[in-house]
N, C-alpha and C positions, 0 to 999 in steps of 0.2 A: 155511539162513539164515532161512527162513520160520518154522521151529520156534522159533528164538531170538526172532523177532519176537513170536510168540504168548506165549512164556514171559515176556517183559517185561510184556505186558498182564496175564497171569495174576497176576504178582507185585503188580500194582497193583489187584487186584480189590476190595480194601477201599475204595480211593479211588473206584473206579467206582460202588460201592454208594452212596456219598455223592452221586454226581452222576447218579443214575439218571434224573433228569428232563431231562438234557441232550439237546437236540434235534440232529438231523442236517440239514445243509444239502444239498439235492438240486437239482442243476443239469443240465438236459438241453441238450446241445450238438447242434444240428441245422442244417439249411440248405436242404433241398429238393433242390438239385442236388448231384451228386457232384463231387469234384475241387476243392472250394473250400477244402480244408485243415482240415476239421472235426476229424479225428482229431489232427492236429498241434496245433490249438488246445486240444483236450481234454487231451492228454498234457502239454503244456507248462504249462498251468494246474495240472494235478495235481502235477507235480514242483515247481513254484514254490510252491504252497500247502503242500506237505509240508515244504519248506525253511523255511517260516514257522512250522512247528510243528504243522500240522494233520495229523490221521490221515485219509488220503485213500484212497478206493476208486474205481476206474474200472470201470464196467460196459460191456463191449463189446456194445452192443445191436444191432450189425449181425449178426443171429443166423446168417445164411447165408453171409456174406462177411466173416468176422472178420479183422481185421488189426492190432489193437492189440499183441498178443504178438509178431507178426512185426516191427513197427516198432521194438520194443525189444529184439529179439534174445533173447526169453525162450523157454525150453523148456517146453512145456505138455503134460502127459500126460492131463489130464481137463478137461472144459469143461462148459458149461451143458447140453449134450445128456445127459451122464452124470447130472446132477442131475434132469433131467426123466424119465429112465428109472428113477429111484429107486436108482441105484447108489451114490450118495454125497450128502452134504449140500453146500450152497453153500459153507460154510466150508472144505470139503475141496478145492475146486478152485482156491482163491485162490493166486496166485503173486505174489512180491514183485518190484517194479521199482525204478527209481532213487529215491533218497531215502526208500525204505521204502514207497512207494505200493503198494497192493494192486490186482491186476487180476483181475476176474471174466471169464475168456475165453469166447468163443462158438466156433462152429465155422465152417469155411470149405468151401464147395462142397457144402453139405447142404441140399437143397431142402426137406426136411421141417421144418427149423428156421425157414424163411421163412414157412411156412404152418401155424402152430400151431393145433391144434384147441382147442375151449373147455376141455377137460379138461387139455390141456397148458399152456394159458395159466394155468389155476387152479394147476397144479403149480408154475409159475414164481412165482406169487404166494405160495404156501406156502413156497417156498424162501427168499424174502426175509423172510417173517414169522418164520422160524426162525433168521435170521442171528444168530450169537453174537459174532462179531468186532466189537469197538467201533470206530466210525469217527466222524469229525466232518463229513466232506464226501463225498458220493457224486456223481461226475460220470458222466453217462450219454451215451456216444457213440452216437448213433442212426445208423441206416442212411440212405442217400440216398433221396429220393422222399417220397411222402406215403401210405405204406402204413398199414394199421390199427395195426401194431406201432409205427411211428414216431409216430403220433398218440397212442397209448396212453402211451408213455414220455414224450412231451412234456407231455401234460396231467397226468401224475402228478407232475411236478416242481414245485418252488416257483418256479424261475426258468427261463425258456426263452431260451437264448442262440442267436441265429440268425446263422450265419456267412455273409457275403456278399462276393463279389468284384466288381470293376468290369467286368462283362461282362453283356450283355443277358439271356442265359439264366439266369445266377445271380440277377439281380434279379427276373426273371419267376417263377422257381421259389420264391424266398423269399417273394414276394408270395402265390403260390398256397398255400403252407404256412400263412402267417399268416392268410389268408382262411378256410381250412377250420377252423383252430383257433379263430378268433374267432367265425365265423358258426355253426359246428356243435357246438363243444365248450366254449364259454364261457371261452376264454382271451383276455384283453384286454391283457395287458402283455408286451412282448417287448424283450429286450435285444439290441442289434445289434453285431456285431463286423465291421468293415470289414477284410478280410484281404488281404494282399499288395498294399497300396497304395503308390504311389511318393512320396506326401507326405501330410501331415496334411490339407491342403486337398482332395486327391483323395478321402480317406476321408470327409470331411464332405460333399463333393458327392455321393458315392455314397449316403450316408445320406439326403440331400435328395431324390435321385431316388426312393428307396423310399418315403419319407414323403409325397412329393407324391401318390402313388397311394393309399397307405393312408389318409391324412387325408381324401381325397375320397370313398372308397368303403367304408371299414371303420370299425367302432367299436373301434379298437385304438390303444393307446399304445405308441410306439416310443421307445427310449432308446439313443443311441450310447454304448457303454461302452468301446470300444477301437478304435484304428486300428493294425493290425499292419503294419509296413512290409515291402515286398518286400525279401528278404534272401537273397543267394546262399548264405549259411551254412546256411540251412534245408535246402537240398538236400544239402549236405555232411554235415550231421548225420544226415539220413535214411539216407544211404549207409553211415554208420558205425553205424546202428541206435541212435542217441542222440537225445535231445531237445535243441533248441538252447540251452535255458537251462542245460544241463549241458555240452554240447559246445563252445559258443561263448558263454559267459556274459556277455561284454561287447558282443556284437553288438546292432545296433538292434532286431531282432525279439525277442531275449531280454529286453532291457530293457522292451519293450512287454508281453510276456507276464507278466513279474513285476509290472508295474504293474496289469495286469488281474487277476492273482491276488490282489493286495492289496485291490483294489476289491471283488472277489467275496466276500472274507472278511468284508466289512462289510455285505453285503446282509442285511437282517433275515429271520429265520425266523418264519413265522406260527405262532400258537398252535395252530391246528388245520389239518388237511388241507383242501384246497380243495373236496373233496367231489365231484370229477368222476368218480372211480371208486375202487373198493376195491382198491388196489394196494399195492405194497411201501411206498409213502410212508406209509401208515397206520401201519405198524410203526415206521418210522424217526422219525415225528413224535411218537410217544408216548414210550416209555421204552426205554433200551438198557442192559441189565445182563446179566451172565453168571451 
């Protein structure tokens, strides 16, 4: 199936040459705390954006506890560890998911992937700089916590999407992440997703709780971009290894995810990288041609 996917793009190589200045939208989905539904948000956004005609790639950036492929029921034979060992290129590990989204899988239960050396980090940078498969959107599903890798992926993106639930630890951890990124890494704009809320009002109040603290202590701007309702169908979809926008397309959460995907597609792409670090974004922001 993936070979057919690549063939379609190869047949359009002439068109891509005409569009070689086309830029890629890069969105980091993070949250600080685990269990807030970050991967669910990432995958549903990806599938919804693909349904809207975008060529979407999801990078599973939880390098030691990967679960994107498991959540979709995909069979993976190679992952980022094989790329870092020089056994293959990044394009070689991509697997196709729902609606033709591409997944760059990481590893699970591998401590060495959590603690990359400088040379291995450089290898990951080179892997993305050599990416040949054309995409419109890259969604980066970060790990939980505030590790160096989470911070690197977040500050490399054009948009940082912070997923928050209405519980004290989620709000506290989201604030800690925003604080480090703004105070130490020059990131000042954050988009907030209130996830698993029981009403629009609850989502807005959750956002208010967070901004009440950030407005007082941080030089950061927050924007509430989505309130995803609590929906029992999400759990059912996960059990079926599907995303809710596919498994239960008319459910409240599915409608909210599609709305978020449409909104994200309209977010502007800067003309130049933000300059925080020389990472894969430098390649994606320039030209993409095969």
